[in-house]
N, C-alpha and C positions, 0 to 999 in steps of 0.2 A: 528550604524545603525539610519534612521531620527525619523521612525515613530516603535512603536512596530505590531509585527506579529499578524494580526485579525484571532480571531478563531468564527466560527460558531456554536452554541451550540442548538441540535434540540432535543428536548424533551418534551412528554404534562404533566410530573408532574414540576411544578414551582419550588418545594422544591430542586429535582435535579437539574434544572435548574440556582438557587442559588449556592448553593452547588458546582457546576463547576466551575461557574462564578469566585464564590470569591478566589479559588484555582489557576485556572491559570491566576487573575491579578496580585496575591500576587508573580506568577513568570515572570511578565512582560508583560502578553498576553494583547491584546484587544477585548473584548469578544461582538457578538451579540448572540441574542437571537432568535427563535422561538419556536412557540408549537404546530405547526401542518407542516402533506405535503406539502400542496400546498404554504404558506406562504414559507418554509425553500427553496421548487427549487424556488422561484421568486428572494430571495436574492442571491442564491448560484447562480443562470444567470448572477447577476450584477457585479458578482468577486468579488478579492480583498482580497481574504482567503489564509489563509497560511494552514489552515486544516478546515474541518468540521466534529464535530461530531452527529452521526446521530443517535439516537435513533429507532427500528424499528419497535416499533409499535407504530404508530402515527393515529391520526383522518384527516378525507379528503383523505388521501394518503399516503399508509406504508413507513416505512424504505428503502424497497427493491427496488419500484416503485421509489422515490426518486434518490437515485443513480443509476440508471439506466438512467433516465432521465437527471442527472449530467454528467455522465459520455458520453452520444452524444456530450456534447461542453467542455468538462472540465476533466483536469487529476488530479485536486484537492487531496490531500491527502483526503481519510476517514476511519473513526474511525467509527465503529460500535457499538451500545448498545444493547446487548437481554437478554433475559431472560438467567438464569443459567441452564444448563443443555441441554438449544435447539442446540443441534448439528447442528439439519438439516438446520436452520436458517442463521447458523455460515457459513456452505460450502456455503450454497444458496446467501448467502452475497459475501464472494468471489469467488465466479462465477460470478457476477453481477457487481464485480469491486472493489468493498471494501479492502482495505488495510490492516487493523488490525481488531481486537475483543476486547472489551473491554464486561465480562460478570457482569449483577448483581446479588446482590449487589458488587460494586467494592471499591476499595479504589481511592479517589480524589488524591494522590497522585501521585498513580500508571498511571490514566488516564494523568496525568501532564509528568510522563515519558514517556508516549506512543508518547505524542502530539511532545514532545523535539527530541525524537529518530527518528519519522517522517519527523520533518524538517531538524535535522542533515541528515539521508540517503537525501533526498530531494536538498540535496546541502545549507542548509545552516549553514555555519561553519563544514562541513563533511571534513576528513582526509584523502586526498587521494595521498598525497604526497610521499607512499613508492613505489605507485603502477603507471602503465601507464595510463597518460590520454586519449591515443586513443588507442580503439583497433582494427584490421582491421586480417580478415580473409577472406579464399575465400565467396567473396558475402552477407559478414555480415562487418558493416563500427560500431561500437562503437564509440560516443563521450563521453565522462567519464565527462567532464566538462559542457558541451551540452545540456546531457542528451537526447542524440539525438542517435536512432538507423534507420539504412539505409538497408533494405535487397536489393541484385540485385538493387542497387540507387535510392530505394524506402524506402519514411520514413516509418515506422512502429510506434503507435501511443500505448505507455505499460503507465500503472499504474505505481505511483512510485515505487513500491513492486517490481512488472515484470522487473521494468529496475532495482531494484538493486539487486535482485536476479541472472539477465545474467548477469551484472558485476559482482558481487561479483566470479561466477564461470568462467567466462570467462578470469578471472584476474589469476586463477590458474588452466591452461589448464590441463586437465589428472589428476587433483587430485578427486580423490574419497569424496565428503561429503554426510555424516548422516545427516539424515533428523533434529535429533539432534542440529546436529553442525549448519543446515540453519538453525532454528529456532532459536537457538541464537545469531550468527550471525548478520542475516538478519533482524529478528524480533523483535530480543534483547530481547528473554523470556528467562530470565536467570534461571528459577526453574519448568516450567513447559511449557505447549504447545498443540497444536493440532497436529500432524504429519501431519493430511489429508491438512491441509494448504498450507503445500509445494506441496503434492499431486495436488492441486486444481491450486496452481498458476503456478509450472509443466509446467497444461493440458495447462492453459489458453494461456502462452508464448509459447509453440511448435506449436497452433493452428495460432496463431497471423505474427507466425515466416513464420509460412505453406502457409499461404496466399499469398506469395513471393518465398519461396522457401521451397520445401520438403528439398532438402538435406541439408537446414541451421537449418531445423528446428530439423533434427537429432543431430545437435551438440549438445544437451541436453540427453545424454542419462542416461537411468536408468540400475543400478547396483541391478540386483534384491535379496532383502535379504538385501541390504546395504543404497541405496540412489541414487545419483544421479552424475556423472562428465557431464563436459564441455569436448566435444571432437573434431576436425578436422578430419573427416575421410577421408584418403589419396585417 
């Protein structure tokens, strides 16, 4: 790699920005900082970031509003920071396009791990060699290497995590996945995680696929009491 991946850290607390910067730079990342929503949005619009770490509580414009604005022009992976126990904010953030959440107070090492996991899932060193790189189903075409999804010939814009979820299940059609499995393998949550995260992403994914084909949206089937599976109905 000619230059290190850039991460934008957005938080109104200088102490947190400094701590996150230190750990990211130790792990080979370049870091920019923003302390309020409008500044973060302007920097994000310039592009060039591999990941954005975005606090919810920001002056000028909160993190949710910033996330919505970013998603209008970019699918850059976004990790949101939220107060402990703020489940409503976490769910809202996923619905608005966040790819992952870290709860304050957090471990800086865990945050770095989450950044690396998102980059890996986004194609930076991901190992897909044992699996098919192009997946084709009736009215659905998934190019894994290009991270491109088409439904009825029309491109569907997915967030990195929505794409990862679709590919993970589509590469293993008819297999039933529990929410715990999906959290572990798609979100890299080894020990814990909010299972509603999976439900929220499945809902958004179905909605986006369903904009072009209701039949394709039904490829992601709910297995009541267990989880989900990818199944092409005859």
